C-alpha angles and dihedrals in degrees: 000000000000115000110259093224092052092050091053088052089052091050090057091052094244091128098041094126090054092053090046092056090046096052096033091225132088116260113254109269144135113205093183091056089050091052090048092053093049090048092052090053090053094045105035119046091191091058094059096067094049094044089048089062091056107034137047123189093262090063089073116088100206111072090218090058090050090057094045093049092048088054091050091052090048093053091045092052090053092047092241114149110253117234136133093270099051090041092051089049092052094047091047090053088056092047090244103109098096091042091062095048101274129257094315091064092050089050090051091052093048093052091061096098091161086075089077093069102056110014094126093061091043089053090056090048092054090047094048094050090048091056090047091053090049088055090051091050092047093049090048092053092044089051089052090048091055094051096043101033128155121234092266103079090182089066090051092051092047091051091048093050090047091056092051090045090055090054090051092050091052090051094051112083133175132207139178118272124211115250090234092060091044091051090053090052091046092052090049090053093046090049091052091049091051094047090048099035092137093053125082109257094204138023109307121233093203092239111112100212093042092052091047090054098044098023086222130323109293128226113258094024122127111212122192121202118188137171144153116279112282096016093110111257091143091048091051091049091051091050090051091048092051095045092047092050090050088055091057102266122135106234125200112195118193111196114188095170111037128046122248092247093056091049093050090052090052092048092049094049093048092049096042094038091233123150108261094207092052091049092053090049090051092242101136126153125215091257089054091056092052091049092049093049091051091048091049090052090053095045096045091070095054128100094236115141126187128199115185099179107147121228093016116186125222092246091052091048092049093051092047095047091050092049095047100039099036112136092006111143093207124023145158130204120203126189121194101214137001101200092056093061120105113244120230110287092245090057100051095109100130094259099120095188090057091046093051090046090056091049095049091046090050091050090054090050090050091051091052093044093051092038088225133117115259119204112198122187117219141190125242124230120252090252091089091058093051098057130071096243112067092195107122122235133193090259089062093070104119126248103345139049087200089077088068090043096052096041122093090196130023120191133180129197116216126179139150112264095211140008092262092058089046089061091057116103113262096017124117116263118260111273093026137088134200118228101204112203098201097168131026113167095195103034151005128318123226145145116264120200115219132179118242129197110192092193092064095026085232131144119203144172112292117236116197105219091200090063095053 
């Protein structure tokens, strides 16, 4: 594996000649564009603030330009007017003046008045070449990983994906937007909602009252679904996955607990309304076979993808989701379940609360990056089992309060586990379940009653017979 210190040197461009000889081609760069950007900083005070939001010293290929730009940023931070004299004084104080070419080179840069006409485009050129160099550095390091790999190939793949992810993060930039532009976008969205008020704005769950409350699952939202063991959070997630796929969404389901074959059996039984226990025992009637075949025909045409890799890391999940859901107009990501995911390697310090916090934060970032809703299942702490009331609360989320903080929506499923419990005051009736919406960042919270058939592991819309 490449030495970390060496790689840091490569990232700064100190070993550019070595990489050039290794690849046989020059590294991507445009020295004239770099000179133009530096000249604009020295000649136009207004340009510095905008350029500073797009470039850092490491984006420059020539080491001398990195030092000069760092000096410019330092002067700008201290509100000192930037010119060749003040810049030379600052570089001399740091012992860097001769390294950048001395005062004559600064004078040469300042004389480039043509830089004032096209510095914005030149800034983008410098940024683009920096990203391309990062890709070269990453590919070089990945190549070295492949030739000098440890026994654990998963570690190699994770390191490789991390290198590419770092390049992506450097490429992504954010800037302020004027309220006027944002208002225009907001009115366009409102107009679209009004014109399509009878259509679901987000990805539908298939449950009428749930969709009325959320108006579909929205892109970028992190939804948490938690319940006691055996209550049916996985079954509910599978029902949502199937309903969303039927509505035209591409669904990526990551199952870290159950195998894909088990999940498909559950999906088939729920769709065909066949007893899951009888299916697993092999006790199927002729009518059951017909129902299963019809269900299979319906399901086979859906964009529903299942990955049952155990111990999946956030980087692996991100890479797989991007590959599978790329260019999909409407999608949904489901994770079963959050606490089984592997935290980033730099966070595996034994502090489980910190690890889970990193995972939940990463899932929220993934939802925003993909612009798709992400439904993550979560365990509850043992506290809910120790008290008299079994109704879950936000404080019952296991191992990290950051789950609640990161989530846009937090839901709990609560139902009676037997008929005796259903007869207890305050417990859901037998054959029903309560979907408790405990947090809704963009709307109201409420309890939604659903029907539940344990034989088929299927949730459905609740119909109150007394209201018919």
